[in-house]
N, C-alpha and C positions, 0 to 999 in steps of 0.2 A: 504494500500500500504506500502511495506517495503522500505522506502526511504533510510534507512541506508544501506541495502543490495545493492540497486541500486548504491549509491554513492561509495561503496566499489568495485563493479564491474567496474564502470567507471574508478576508480583509477587504478585497476589492468590492465585494457585494455590499458590505457595510458602508463603504465610502460613497455608494450611489445615493442619489436623492430618492425620496419616497416614490416619486413618479417613475424613476428609472427602475427601482426595485419592483414596483408593481408590473411594469412592462416585462421585466425579466421573469417574474413569477408566472405571468400569463403565457409567455413563450415556452417556459419549461413544463408547466403543469396543465395547460389547456389542451383538451382533446379536440383537435381541429378537423377531425374527419367528418363531423356533422356541422351543419350550419347553425349559428346561434339563433335565438328567438328573434333578435333584432334583424338579422339577415333575412329570415323568413318573412317578417313583416314588410321589410323594404322590398323584397322580391314580389310579394303579392300586391303591394301598393303601386309599384312602378311598372309591373308587367301587364297590368290590367286583366290578369287572369281570372279575377273574380267579378268582373263587371257584369257578367250574365246574371248575377244574383239580384241586381237592381230591377230586373224585369220579372222576377219571381214574385208570386203573391205572398203576402204575409199570412201564413196559416197558423202561426202560434202567437199567443199573447203572454203577458207576464202572469196571468192567472192559470195557465196550463201547467199540468204536472204537479208534483209535490214540491213544497218549499225546501230549499237547501238549508240545513242547519250547520252553520259554520263552526260550531263547537264540537262536532263529532269527528 
C-alpha cells in the first residue's frame, strides 16, 4: 500500500474549496449510467415528447381514488 500517496491525496483534497470538494465527490461517487431526475425533466420539457397529453381529456379529479397518507 502506498501510504505516502494516500496521505498526499488527502492533503490535496482538504486544500480544495467546499465547491471543489463537492465536485470531486460527485465525480467519484455519482453513478452516471442513469440520467438524473433533472435531466429527465429537461428532456421531457425541451423534446416536446409529452405535448400529446394536452389534447387528452381530463378523466381524473382530485376526488378520485383514496387519499394518500403521508405519515405511513
